[in-house]
DOGU-260292 format. One line per field, with one value per atom (N, C-alpha, C): residue number from 1; x, y, z; chain. Coordinates in steps of 0.2 Angstrom, whole numbers. Example, Ala and Ser with C-alpha at 12.3 -4.5 7.8 and 13.67 -1.06 7.14 Angstrom:
// residues 2
num (1;1;1;2;2;2)
east (66;62;66;64;68;64)
north (-28;-22;-16;-11;-5;0)
up (39;39;39;35;36;39)
chaine (A;A;A;A;A;A)
***
This chain:
// residues 192
num (1;1;1;2;2;2;3;3;3;4;4;4;5;5;5;6;6;6;7;7;7;8;8;8;9;9;9;10;10;10;11;11;11;12;12;12;13;13;13;14;14;14;15;15;15;16;16;16;17;17;17;18;18;18;19;19;19;20;20;20;21;21;21;22;22;22;23;23;23;24;24;24;25;25;25;26;26;26;27;27;27;28;28;28;29;29;29;30;30;30;31;31;31;32;32;32;33;33;33;34;34;34;35;35;35;36;36;36;37;37;37;38;38;38;39;39;39;40;40;40;41;41;41;42;42;42;43;43;43;44;44;44;45;45;45;46;46;46;47;47;47;48;48;48;49;49;49;50;50;50;51;51;51;52;52;52;53;53;53;54;54;54;55;55;55;56;56;56;57;57;57;58;58;58;59;59;59;60;60;60;61;61;61;62;62;62;63;63;63;64;64;64;65;65;65;66;66;66;67;67;67;68;68;68;69;69;69;70;70;70;71;71;71;72;72;72;73;73;73;74;74;74;75;75;75;76;76;76;77;77;77;78;78;78;79;79;79;80;80;80;81;81;81;82;82;82;83;83;83;84;84;84;85;85;85;86;86;86;87;87;87;88;88;88;89;89;89;90;90;90;91;91;91;92;92;92;93;93;93;94;94;94;95;95;95;96;96;96;97;97;97;98;98;98;99;99;99;100;100;100;101;101;101;102;102;102;103;103;103;104;104;104;105;105;105;106;106;106;107;107;107;108;108;108;109;109;109;110;110;110;111;111;111;112;112;112;113;113;113;114;114;114;115;115;115;116;116;116;117;117;117;118;118;118;119;119;119;120;120;120;121;121;121;122;122;122;123;123;123;124;124;124;125;125;125;126;126;126;127;127;127;128;128;128;129;129;129;130;130;130;131;131;131;132;132;132;133;133;133;134;134;134;135;135;135;136;136;136;137;137;137;138;138;138;139;139;139;140;140;140;141;141;141;142;142;142;143;143;143;144;144;144;145;145;145;146;146;146;147;147;147;148;148;148;149;149;149;150;150;150;151;151;151;152;152;152;153;153;153;154;154;154;155;155;155;156;156;156;157;157;157;158;158;158;159;159;159;160;160;160;161;161;161;162;162;162;163;163;163;164;164;164;165;165;165;166;166;166;167;167;167;168;168;168;169;169;169;170;170;170;171;171;171;172;172;172;173;173;173;174;174;174;175;175;175;176;176;176;177;177;177;178;178;178;179;179;179;180;180;180;181;181;181;182;182;182;183;183;183;184;184;184;185;185;185;186;186;186;187;187;187;188;188;188;189;189;189;190;190;190;191;191;191;192;192;192)
east (-19;-23;-18;-21;-18;-18;-12;-12;-11;-15;-14;-9;-8;-3;-5;-11;-14;-11;-9;-7;0;4;10;11;17;18;17;14;13;19;19;24;29;28;32;30;24;21;19;22;20;17;14;11;17;15;20;24;30;34;37;39;42;49;52;59;64;67;73;79;83;90;90;84;84;84;83;83;76;74;68;66;60;58;59;61;62;62;62;62;69;71;78;78;82;82;90;90;97;98;103;103;110;110;116;115;120;119;118;116;115;122;121;127;130;127;130;128;123;121;115;111;105;100;98;93;96;102;105;105;107;108;101;97;90;86;87;84;87;94;98;96;94;92;85;81;74;75;79;80;82;86;89;83;80;75;68;66;59;54;57;54;52;46;45;50;51;56;53;56;53;59;60;64;60;63;59;58;63;62;55;52;45;40;41;37;37;42;43;37;34;29;32;28;30;34;32;36;43;44;51;55;52;56;58;53;55;61;61;66;73;73;79;81;77;79;82;80;82;88;91;97;96;90;88;88;92;92;85;83;77;78;73;74;70;71;68;60;58;50;48;52;51;51;55;55;50;47;42;37;33;28;31;36;40;42;45;47;40;35;29;26;27;25;30;36;41;40;38;36;30;25;19;20;24;26;29;34;37;32;28;23;18;16;12;16;22;26;26;27;27;20;15;8;6;9;7;12;17;23;26;28;31;39;41;47;47;52;52;59;61;67;66;68;67;74;75;81;79;82;80;87;88;94;94;89;89;95;96;103;104;99;99;96;99;97;89;87;80;76;78;74;74;79;79;74;74;70;62;61;54;52;57;56;55;58;57;51;47;42;37;33;28;31;37;40;42;43;45;53;54;61;64;69;72;79;82;89;91;96;98;105;106;112;115;120;123;128;127;132;136;142;146;152;155;160;164;170;173;170;171;168;169;175;177;173;172;168;161;158;151;150;155;154;155;159;160;153;150;144;138;138;133;133;139;140;139;139;137;130;126;119;115;110;105;98;93;86;84;88;87;86;81;80;85;89;94;100;102;108;115;120;126;128;126;128;125;120;117;121;127;131;134;137;140;135;129;124;122;121;119;125;131;137;137;135;135;129;124;118;119;123;123;126;122;124;125;131;131;129;126;123;128;125;129;129;134;135;128;124;118;112;113;108;109;103;103;106;112;115;121;122;128;131;138;141;145;144;147;150;156;159;158;155;153;158;164;169;169;166;166;160;160;154;148;142;136;135;136;135;139;145;149;146;143;140;134;130;124;126;131;133;135;138;141;134;129;123;120;119;116;119;126;129;128;127;126;118;114;107;106;110;110;113;118;122;118;114;110;104;102;96;90;85;80;74)
north (3;7;7;6;7;14;17;23;23;27;27;32;33;37;45;46;53;56;52;55;58;57;59;64;68;72;69;72;69;67;61;59;54;53;49;42;40;33;31;26;24;17;15;9;4;-2;-8;-9;-9;-10;-17;-20;-27;-26;-32;-31;-29;-24;-21;-24;-25;-28;-34;-38;-44;-43;-37;-35;-35;-39;-39;-33;-31;-25;-25;-20;-20;-13;-11;-5;-3;3;6;13;14;21;23;28;31;36;35;39;43;48;51;59;62;69;73;80;84;85;85;85;79;73;66;64;67;65;60;60;56;57;63;64;63;64;63;55;52;44;41;43;40;41;47;49;44;44;40;32;30;23;22;27;27;27;31;31;24;21;14;8;9;3;4;11;12;12;11;10;18;19;25;28;34;37;43;45;51;54;61;64;66;63;64;71;75;82;85;82;85;83;79;77;81;85;89;94;96;101;108;113;120;122;120;122;119;113;110;114;115;118;125;129;135;135;130;129;128;124;122;128;131;137;143;143;148;145;139;137;134;132;129;121;117;110;107;102;98;94;93;88;82;77;70;71;76;77;80;85;88;83;78;73;67;67;61;60;65;65;64;67;66;59;56;49;45;46;43;43;49;50;46;46;42;35;33;25;24;28;27;27;31;30;24;21;15;9;10;5;4;10;10;7;8;5;-3;-5;-12;-15;-12;-14;-15;-10;-10;-14;-16;-21;-17;-11;-7;-6;-9;-6;1;4;11;13;19;22;28;29;35;38;44;48;52;49;51;51;57;57;51;49;43;43;49;50;45;43;39;32;27;21;21;25;25;27;32;34;28;25;19;14;13;8;10;16;19;18;18;17;10;6;-2;-5;0;-3;-7;-11;-16;-20;-23;-28;-26;-20;-18;-20;-23;-25;-19;-16;-10;-11;-10;-10;-2;-1;6;6;12;13;20;19;25;28;34;38;43;43;47;50;56;59;63;65;69;76;79;85;91;91;96;95;89;88;89;88;89;97;101;108;111;108;111;110;104;103;107;108;112;119;122;129;130;125;126;124;121;119;125;125;130;127;131;129;124;124;120;124;122;126;125;119;118;122;126;130;126;127;123;124;129;129;123;120;114;107;107;101;99;103;101;98;100;97;90;90;83;78;80;76;74;78;77;72;73;68;61;61;55;49;43;37;32;31;27;20;17;10;5;1;-4;-10;-15;-21;-25;-25;-29;-25;-20;-16;-18;-18;-20;-13;-12;-6;-8;-4;-4;3;3;10;11;17;19;26;27;34;37;43;46;52;50;55;55;50;49;52;51;54;50;53;50;43;43;37;31;33;27;24;29;26;23;25;22;15;14;8;3;6;1;-1;3;1;-4;-3;-8;-15;-15;-21;-25;-21;-23;-26;-23;-25;-31;-32;-38;-44;-43;-48;-50;-46;-47;-51;-55;-59;-54;-56;-52;-53)
up (72;67;60;55;48;46;44;41;33;30;22;20;14;12;12;13;14;20;25;31;31;25;25;19;18;13;6;1;-6;-9;-13;-17;-13;-7;-3;-2;-2;-2;-8;-11;-18;-18;-24;-24;-24;-22;-21;-28;-28;-34;-34;-39;-39;-36;-34;-31;-36;-34;-38;-37;-42;-41;-37;-37;-33;-26;-23;-16;-14;-9;-6;-2;-2;1;9;11;19;21;27;30;32;29;30;33;38;41;40;36;35;40;45;51;51;56;57;59;61;63;56;57;52;48;41;37;35;37;36;29;26;20;19;25;25;19;18;13;6;5;-2;-3;2;1;1;5;5;-2;-4;-11;-16;-16;-21;-20;-14;-14;-16;-15;-18;-26;-29;-36;-39;-35;-37;-36;-30;-28;-30;-30;-32;-25;-20;-13;-11;-8;-5;0;0;4;8;13;17;21;20;25;31;37;43;45;43;44;42;37;35;40;45;50;57;57;63;63;69;69;69;69;68;74;80;86;86;84;83;78;72;67;69;73;75;80;85;90;86;81;78;74;70;67;71;77;82;86;84;87;94;95;102;101;104;104;106;102;104;110;114;120;118;122;121;120;125;125;118;115;109;103;104;99;99;104;105;100;99;94;87;86;79;78;83;82;81;84;83;76;73;66;62;63;59;60;66;66;63;63;59;52;49;42;40;44;43;44;49;49;43;41;35;29;28;23;24;30;31;30;32;31;23;20;12;8;12;9;3;4;-1;0;6;8;9;12;14;16;14;16;20;26;30;31;30;32;38;44;51;55;59;63;68;71;75;80;83;86;92;96;102;101;105;104;106;111;113;107;103;97;92;91;86;89;95;98;97;97;96;88;84;77;75;79;78;83;86;91;87;91;88;83;84;80;73;72;65;64;59;57;53;56;52;52;46;45;45;50;51;47;43;40;43;47;51;47;44;40;45;44;48;44;47;44;49;48;53;54;59;61;56;53;48;42;40;34;35;41;42;42;45;46;39;35;28;24;25;21;24;30;33;31;30;29;21;17;10;9;14;12;12;8;8;8;11;11;17;22;27;34;38;44;50;49;54;53;58;57;59;55;57;64;68;75;79;76;80;80;75;75;81;85;91;96;96;101;98;91;88;90;89;91;98;102;109;111;107;108;105;100;96;100;100;102;96;94;88;89;84;85;88;93;96;92;93;89;89;94;94;91;88;84;77;73;66;62;62;59;55;49;46;47;48;49;43;40;34;34;33;32;26;26;20;17;16;13;6;3;-4;-8;-14;-18;-16;-16;-14;-18;-24;-29;-26;-23;-20;-14;-10;-4;-6;-10;-13;-15;-19;-22;-17;-11;-6;-2;-1;2;-2;-8;-13;-12;-12;-11;-4;1;7;7;4;4;0;-5;-9;-6;-2;2;8;11;17;16;21;21;20;15;13;18)
chaine (A;A;A;A;A;A;A;A;A;A;A;A;A;A;A;A;A;A;A;A;A;A;A;A;A;A;A;A;A;A;A;A;A;A;A;A;A;A;A;A;A;A;A;A;A;A;A;A;A;A;A;A;A;A;A;A;A;A;A;A;A;A;A;A;A;A;A;A;A;A;A;A;A;A;A;A;A;A;A;A;A;A;A;A;A;A;A;A;A;A;A;A;A;A;A;A;A;A;A;A;A;A;A;A;A;A;A;A;A;A;A;A;A;A;A;A;A;A;A;A;A;A;A;A;A;A;A;A;A;A;A;A;A;A;A;A;A;A;A;A;A;A;A;A;A;A;A;A;A;A;A;A;A;A;A;A;A;A;A;A;A;A;A;A;A;A;A;A;A;A;A;A;A;A;A;A;A;A;A;A;A;A;A;A;A;A;A;A;A;A;A;A;A;A;A;A;A;A;A;A;A;A;A;A;A;A;A;A;A;A;A;A;A;A;A;A;A;A;A;A;A;A;A;A;A;A;A;A;A;A;A;A;A;A;A;A;A;A;A;A;A;A;A;A;A;A;A;A;A;A;A;A;A;A;A;A;A;A;A;A;A;A;A;A;A;A;A;A;A;A;A;A;A;A;A;A;A;A;A;A;A;A;A;A;A;A;A;A;A;A;A;A;A;A;A;A;A;A;A;A;A;A;A;A;A;A;A;A;A;A;A;A;A;A;A;A;A;A;A;A;A;A;A;A;A;A;A;A;A;A;A;A;A;A;A;A;A;A;A;A;A;A;A;A;A;A;A;A;A;A;A;A;A;A;A;A;A;A;A;A;A;A;A;A;A;A;A;A;A;A;A;A;A;A;A;A;A;A;A;A;A;A;A;A;A;A;A;A;A;A;A;A;A;A;A;A;A;A;A;A;A;A;A;A;A;A;A;A;A;A;A;A;A;A;A;A;A;A;A;A;A;A;A;A;A;A;A;A;A;A;A;A;A;A;A;A;A;A;A;A;A;A;A;A;A;A;A;A;A;A;A;A;A;A;A;A;A;A;A;A;A;A;A;A;A;A;A;A;A;A;A;A;A;A;A;A;A;A;A;A;A;A;A;A;A;A;A;A;A;A;A;A;A;A;A;A;A;A;A;A;A;A;A;A;A;A;A;A;A;A;A;A;A;A;A;A;A;A;A;A;A;A;A;A;A;A;A;A;A;A;A;A;A;A;A;A;A;A;A;A;A;A;A;A;A;A;A;A;A;A;A;A;A;A;A;A;A;A;A;A;A;A;A;A;A;A;A;A;A;A;A;A;A;A;A;A)
***
């Protein structure tokens, strides 16, 4: 089934754009635990490339958001429908040939496999930092439903990508612009 852009939050699925910076359109998932910089980096890549982007947190249902807000870790079952919605958005981008950038925790290999279901080719960008840096970011973040107390659970749940997964691992201790420039270089150097 083909999904159109009306199935997702407004402003996140755009008309097809010409290739930016000589980089062919593809599907990118910016992943990592809370505080790793996923949303900032995904939006920065969108600004550079013009591809649609989406913060996967906007696809959580009200029950999941309430649980996280209350400091209750999500289970695999809680995440199932959310991952299906994330996959549907990526599939829509692939079908519309727009490219797409998804900011999504994708903490477990099984979750990443669900995002790549039905033969989707996804480049994962795994952002990570030390726990002190992550805590400092979370304690100064405003307007997000995920409390900093959830970081230990996310770190316990995290399965960093294995060498056989299509993933680049980047430490995000620098300014976001530096991380975005590094990713742009990797995208240019990699096969389109």
